[in-house]
C-alpha positions in Angstrom: -15.4 -32.0 -5.0 -13.6 -33.1 -1.8 -11.4 -31.6 0.8 -8.9 -33.2 3.3 -7.2 -31.3 6.1 -3.6 -32.4 6.2 -2.4 -30.0 8.9 -4.2 -28.0 11.5 -1.9 -25.7 13.4 -2.0 -22.7 15.7 -1.8 -20.2 12.8 -2.7 -22.1 9.6 -4.6 -25.0 8.3 -3.6 -26.8 5.2 -6.1 -28.5 3.0 -5.7 -30.7 -0.1 -8.8 -30.2 -2.3 -10.0 -32.0 -5.4 -11.8 -29.6 -7.7 -13.5 -29.7 -11.1 -12.1 -27.3 -13.6 -14.1 -25.6 -16.4 -14.5 -28.3 -19.1 -14.8 -31.1 -16.5 -11.2 -32.0 -15.8 -10.2 -32.7 -12.2 -7.3 -31.0 -10.4 -5.7 -31.0 -7.0 -5.3 -27.8 -5.1 -3.3 -27.1 -1.9 -4.8 -24.3 0.2 -3.4 -22.6 3.3 -6.3 -21.3 5.4 -5.4 -18.4 7.7 -7.8 -16.4 9.9 -6.5 -13.1 8.4 -4.6 -10.1 9.6 -4.5 -6.3 9.9 -2.0 -3.6 9.2 -2.0 0.1 9.8 -0.1 3.2 8.8 -0.1 5.2 12.0 0.9 8.8 11.3 2.0 11.3 13.9 1.6 15.2 13.7 5.1 15.5 12.0 4.0 13.2 9.1 6.1 10.3 10.4 4.7 6.8 10.2 5.1 4.1 12.9 7.4 1.2 11.9 8.3 -1.9 13.9 11.4 -3.9 13.4 11.3 -7.5 14.4 13.0 -10.8 13.7 10.9 -12.9 11.3 11.7 -16.6 11.7 10.9 -17.7 8.1 13.4 -15.3 6.7 15.9 -15.5 9.6 16.3 -11.7 9.6 15.0 -8.5 11.2 12.6 -6.8 8.9 10.8 -3.4 8.9 7.0 -3.5 8.9 4.1 -1.3 9.7 2.3 -2.4 12.9 0.3 -5.5 12.1 -1.1 -8.6 13.6 -3.3 -11.7 13.3 -7.0 -11.6 13.7 -8.5 -13.7 16.4 -11.5 -15.9 15.3 -14.6 -13.7 14.9 -12.7 -10.5 15.8 -13.6 -7.2 14.1 -10.6 -6.2 11.9 -10.6 -2.6 13.1 -10.8 -3.7 16.8 -7.8 -6.0 16.1 -5.8 -3.2 14.6 -6.5 -0.9 17.5 -5.2 -3.7 19.8 -2.1 -4.3 17.7 -1.2 -0.6 17.5 -1.4 -0.3 21.3 0.6 -3.6 21.8 3.3 -2.9 19.3 3.7 0.9 19.4 2.0 2.0 22.6 -0.3 4.3 20.6 -4.0 4.9 20.4 -5.1 5.8 16.9 -7.9 8.2 15.8 -9.4 9.3 12.4 -9.2 5.7 11.2 -9.5 5.2 7.4 -10.1 1.9 5.7 -7.4 1.5 3.1 -8.7 -1.8 1.6 -7.8 -5.4 1.7 -4.7 -7.3 0.5 -4.4 -10.9 -0.7 -0.7 -11.6 0.0 -0.4 -14.9 -1.9 -3.6 -15.8 -3.8 -2.1 -18.8 -5.6 -2.2 -21.0 -2.5 -3.2 -19.0 0.6 -6.6 -17.7 1.6 -5.3 -15.0 4.0 -6.8 -11.5 3.8 -5.0 -8.5 5.4 -7.2 -5.5 6.2 -5.3 -2.2 5.7 -5.9 1.0 7.7 -4.5 4.4 8.2 -4.9 6.5 11.3 -3.4 9.4 13.2 -1.7 9.2 16.6 -0.9 12.0 19.0 1.7 10.4 21.2 3.0 7.0 22.3 3.1 5.2 25.6 4.8 2.0 26.5 4.3 -0.8 24.0 3.1 -4.1 25.5 4.0 -6.8 22.9 2.9 -10.4 23.2 5.3 -12.5 25.2 6.7 -14.1 22.0 7.2 -10.7 20.3 10.5 -8.9 20.4 10.3 -5.7 18.4 11.4 -2.1 18.3 9.1 0.7 17.2 10.1 4.0 15.7 8.6 6.8 13.6 9.9 7.4 10.1 9.0 10.1 7.6 6.6 8.9 4.9 9.0 10.1 2.1 11.8 8.0 3.6 9.6 4.9 3.9 8.6 5.4 0.2 12.3 5.5 -0.7 12.9 2.3 1.3 10.0 0.6 -0.5 11.2 1.7 -3.9 14.8 0.7 -3.3 13.9 -2.8 -2.0 15.0 -2.1 1.5 11.5 -2.8 2.8 10.4 -6.1 1.3 7.2 -6.8 3.3 4.2 -6.8 0.9 1.6 -5.3 3.3 4.0 -2.5 4.3 5.0 -1.8 0.6 1.3 -1.7 -0.4 0.2 0.5 2.5 3.1 3.0 2.3 2.5 3.5 -1.5 -1.2 3.9 -1.0 -0.7 6.4 1.8 1.9 8.3 -0.3 -0.4 8.3 -3.3 -3.4 9.7 -1.4 -1.4 12.4 0.4 -3.7 12.2 3.5 -1.2 13.5 6.0 
């Protein structure tokens, strides 16, 4: 029925909306708008998957994640993922597979993360953004699956993509 922007930042926009529910009652919704992101499981010839470890400010800790990044406005998700893989790992992927989409927090956030899998031959020198400080390594898929199941890896996009990759046995 109405929408008011209460915050418009570099990464997110927050809106307070007034909506009409089925039955006619009114309710207020808070929505975080985000331009979306990408994430990839990049697998080398030994069946190892690229993982990056980086400090994540909201959690005040270093976490393990698959290479990922934010979409630029209007950017094609696969192009964004190719850019992020090169930046974070120094790798160029091939045999790309679309692994679906992930809604990380549908109760209040409109972010969509596009998931991919690819193969990589070798890695060069990563070239992260100036505000990114990360370390990349390759980890066997079975070990990543164990880390997801034990709770050692807590990142939702990484958990989802590792388990999807393991279930499909595409390597």
